[in-house]
ROSEVO-452448 format. One line per 8 residues: number of its first residue (from 1); their letters; for each residue y, x, z of C-alpha. Coordinates in Angstrom, 1 decimal. Example, Ala and Ser with C-alpha at 12.3 -4.5 7.8 and 13.67 -1.06 7.14 Angstrom:
<atoms>
1) AS) -4.5/12.3/7.8 ~ -1.1/13.7/7.1;
</atoms>
This chain:
<atoms>
1) MAGHLSAG) 0.2/0.6/0.0 ~ 3.6/1.3/-0.8 ~ 7.0/-0.2/-1.0 ~ 10.3/0.6/0.7 ~ 12.1/-0.2/4.0 ~ 15.1/-2.3/3.5 ~ 16.1/-3.4/7.5 ~ 14.7/-1.6/10.0;
9) KVNVTNEI) 15.7/-1.4/14.2 ~ 15.4/2.6/15.7 ~ 14.4/2.9/18.9 ~ 15.0/5.9/20.8 ~ 11.6/8.3/21.4 ~ 10.9/11.5/23.3 ~ 8.1/14.1/23.9 ~ 7.1/15.4/26.9;
17) VILKTDIP) 5.7/18.5/27.0 ~ 5.0/20.3/30.7 ~ 5.2/24.0/30.5 ~ 6.0/27.0/33.5 ~ 8.5/29.6/31.9 ~ 11.1/31.8/33.4 ~ 13.4/30.9/30.1 ~ 16.3/28.9/31.5;
25) ALRKLDDA) 16.7/25.7/30.6 ~ 20.0/24.6/29.6 ~ 21.6/21.5/28.1 ~ 23.9/22.5/25.2 ~ 26.0/20.1/23.6 ~ 24.4/19.6/19.9 ~ 27.0/19.3/17.1 ~ 24.9/17.4/14.5;
33) TGLMALTF) 23.8/14.8/17.0 ~ 26.8/14.6/19.6 ~ 24.2/14.6/22.1 ~ 23.8/16.8/25.6 ~ 20.2/18.9/24.2 ~ 17.8/20.7/26.1 ~ 17.9/24.6/25.1 ~ 15.2/27.5/26.0;
41) EQENA) 17.6/30.7/26.4 ~ 15.8/34.3/26.7 ~ 17.7/37.5/27.2 ~ 17.3/39.9/24.4 ~ 15.0/42.8/26.3;
</atoms>
């Protein structure tokens, strides 16, 4: 079956990952979405 979507409703979705790390998790403004996105920044050694 194939076709085109002419109307729809978008809902917020997310993926959850549990990860133990020493890398700091920070929230930064994502210019593309305008949302405070979770980022991981590792210092260069």
